[in-house]
ZAPA-979831 format. One line per 8 residues: number of its first residue (from 0); their letters; for each residue x, y, z of C-alpha. Coordinates in steps of 0.05 Angstrom, whole numbers, plus 32768, in hexadecimal, padded with zeros to 4 digits. Example, Ala and Ser with C-alpha at 12.3 -4.5 7.8 and 13.67 -1.06 7.14 Angstrom:
BEGIN
0	as	80F6:7FA6:809C  8111:7FEB:808F .
***
This chain:
BEGIN
0	mdvkllga	8505:8A01:8B23  84E3:89C6:8AFA  8517:8989:8B15  8501:896E:8ACA  850C:89A2:8A9E  854C:89AC:8AC3  8564:8965:8AB9  853F:8969:8A6B .
8	qarkifec	8571:899D:8A61  85AE:8987:8A89  85AA:8946:8A51  859E:8976:8A17  85E6:8995:8A2C  8603:895A:8A38  85ED:8936:89EB  860A:8972:89D9 .
16	fmsdvlfm	864B:8979:89F2  864D:8925:89DA  8645:893B:899B  8672:896C:899A  86A8:893B:89B2  8694:8908:8982  86A3:892F:8945  86EE:894A:895E .
24	vsaqsvqq	8718:8924:8932  8760:890D:8954  87A1:8931:8939  87AA:88E0:8923  876D:88EE:88EB  8787:892D:88DB  87C9:8911:88D0  87AD:88DF:88A0 .
32	lrektgvg	8787:8905:8876  87C1:8932:8871  87F1:88FC:8856  87AE:88E1:8824  87A5:8924:880E  87DD:894C:8813  87BC:8987:882D  87C9:89B6:8867 .
40	mmeckkal	87B9:899B:88B6  8786:89D2:88C0  8755:89CA:8879  8766:897D:8885  8749:8985:88D2  870C:89B0:88C3  86F4:8978:888A  86F5:894A:88B9 .
48	eeaggdmn	86CA:8967:88EA  869D:8986:88B0  86A1:892F:88A2  8694:891F:88E8  86D4:88FE:88E7  86C2:88D0:889C  870B:88D1:887F  86E2:88C3:8837 .
56	kaieilrk	86B3:88F7:883C  86F1:892D:884B  871C:891B:8817  86D8:8923:87ED  86D1:8962:8814  8714:8983:8804  8711:896C:87B7  86CF:899C:87B6 .
64	sgmakavk	86F4:89D0:87D4  8734:89CF:87A2  875F:89BC:87CD  876C:897E:87C9  877B:8988:877B  87A7:89C1:878C  87E3:8990:87A4  87D5:895E:8774 .
72	kserstdq	87ED:8999:8747  8829:89A1:8776  8856:896E:8747  884E:899E:8705  8881:89C3:86EE  888E:8A10:86F8  88B7:8A33:86C7  8897:8A75:86CB .
80	giveayih	888B:8AA5:8706  88A0:8AE6:871E  88D2:8B04:875C  88AF:8B36:878A  88DB:8B63:87AA  88B2:8B88:87E7  88D3:8BB7:881C  88BD:8BBC:8860 .
88	gggrvgvl	88C9:8BEF:88A3  88E4:8C2D:8888  8908:8C0E:8856  8935:8BE0:8890  8918:8B98:8872  8916:8B79:882F  8901:8B47:8811  890C:8B25:87C2 .
96	lkllcetd	88E3:8AE5:87B0  88DE:8ABC:877E  889B:8AA1:877A  8893:8A71:873E  8852:8A5F:8711  8848:8A31:86D8  8831:8A66:86A2  8840:8AAF:868E .
104	fvakndtf	87F8:8AB8:868B  87F6:8AA5:86DD  8834:8ACA:86EC  8818:8B04:86CC  87D1:8AFC:86F3  87C6:8B2D:872C  87B1:8AFE:8753  87FC:8AD7:875C .
112	kqlahdls	8815:8B1B:875D  87E9:8B2C:87A1  87FE:8AE9:87B8  884D:8AF9:87AB  8842:8B30:87D5  881E:8B11:8815  885A:8ADD:8816  888B:8B1E:8818 .
120	lhiagmrp	8867:8B3B:8843  8868:8AFE:8874  88B5:8AF3:885F  88C2:8B3B:887C  889A:8B2E:88B8  889E:8AED:88D1  88E7:8ADA:88B3  88E9:8A96:88A3 .
128	myvsmddi	892D:8A7F:8894  891D:8A3E:8862  88E5:8A32:882F  88D2:89E7:884B  88EA:89C9:8883  890B:8995:884E  8937:89D1:8838  8952:89D8:888C .
136	pedikese	899C:89C3:8885  89A5:896B:88A5  89DC:898B:88D3  89AF:89BE:88EE  8977:898C:88FD  89A2:895C:8915  89C1:8987:894A  897E:89A1:895D .
144	rriyreqf	8973:8953:896B  89AF:8947:899A  8997:8980:89C0  894F:8969:89CC  896D:8922:89D5  899C:8940:8A13  8955:8961:8A26  893F:8919:8A34 .
152	agsgkppe	897C:88F0:8A47  896A:88D3:8A87  891C:88E0:8A8A  8911:8898:8A86  88EB:8896:8A48  88F3:8866:8A16  8920:8873:89DE  88E2:886B:89AC .
160	viekiveg	88BF:8898:89D0  88FA:88C6:89D4  890C:88C2:898E  88B8:88D5:8984  88BE:8913:89AF  88F7:8921:8987  88D6:8921:8944  88A2:8945:895A .
168	klksfgae	88CE:8984:8975  88F3:898A:8938  88BC:8990:8916  889E:89CA:8947  88E6:89F1:893E  88ED:89D9:88E4  88A6:89F4:88EB  88BE:8A3A:8906 .
176	lalieqpf	88EE:8A3D:88D2  88CD:8A29:8898  88A1:8A5A:886E  8874:8A2A:885B  8865:8A0C:8891  8865:8A53:88BC  881E:8A76:88CA  8805:8A9F:889A .
184	vkdqdkrv	8818:8AE0:88B2  87C8:8AFA:8895  87A3:8ABC:88B0  87C3:8A90:88EB  878C:8A5C:88E2  87B7:8A48:88A1  87FC:8A35:8899  8823:8A5E:8857 .
192	gdvindyi	881F:8A19:883D  87D6:8A11:8834  87BE:8A5A:881F  87F7:8A4B:87E5  87C8:8A11:87E0  8792:8A3D:87D8  87A8:8A66:879E  87BA:8A28:877A .
200	aklgenik	8775:8A14:8780  8764:8A4C:8773  8792:8A69:872D  8791:8A22:871B  87D7:8A19:8718  8813:8A02:873D  8834:8A36:8763  8875:8A2F:8785 .
208	vggfvrye	88AC:8A57:87B6  88EB:8A58:878A  891A:8A77:87C5  891A:8AB6:87EC  8948:8AF0:880E  8933:8B14:8849  8965:8B56:8858  8961:8B7A:8898 .
216	i	8988:8BB2:88AD .
***
């Protein structure tokens, strides 16, 4: 084989590899974009990758997709909605979900009703205990913090480092219990919160989970 040709091929592979590395986005950049737009982590990561790491371009991409607009609607009042009832497993699991929107028109929309059904199905299968992390009682959070701190007692790590680790583990703990933070049962690449934002953009109204109850025999 021609050595020069082999060298050219190797160089091309290396350049492609370096190109991929340059376009990889850091977790810090993703977090910054999420703080600026309120859009979910996965959508922020995709936007940054598409924008080659450019924060302003990524924001523009999210705006064009309607995701950022969905977040802006999140402060509008939700006085209408439906209660969805879902029975699963031959009657062994039942879910009652209150899903809220802005108008009676959207509450009667089949797309909105489909979201309510899918969220109820998710709750039946994934067993969330709270709507969001903010709903987790503070005494439960503090109990978890104590456990995590004890795990690192005597590790020699600086206190400020331990606290960052503790808060990170607490966030992961909360994400397992909070509906909004869980990976969506029908699309594991999205959080439930991201799915709701998709529907907000699609229907043009704010949508919120007003509460849910899960029963199981």
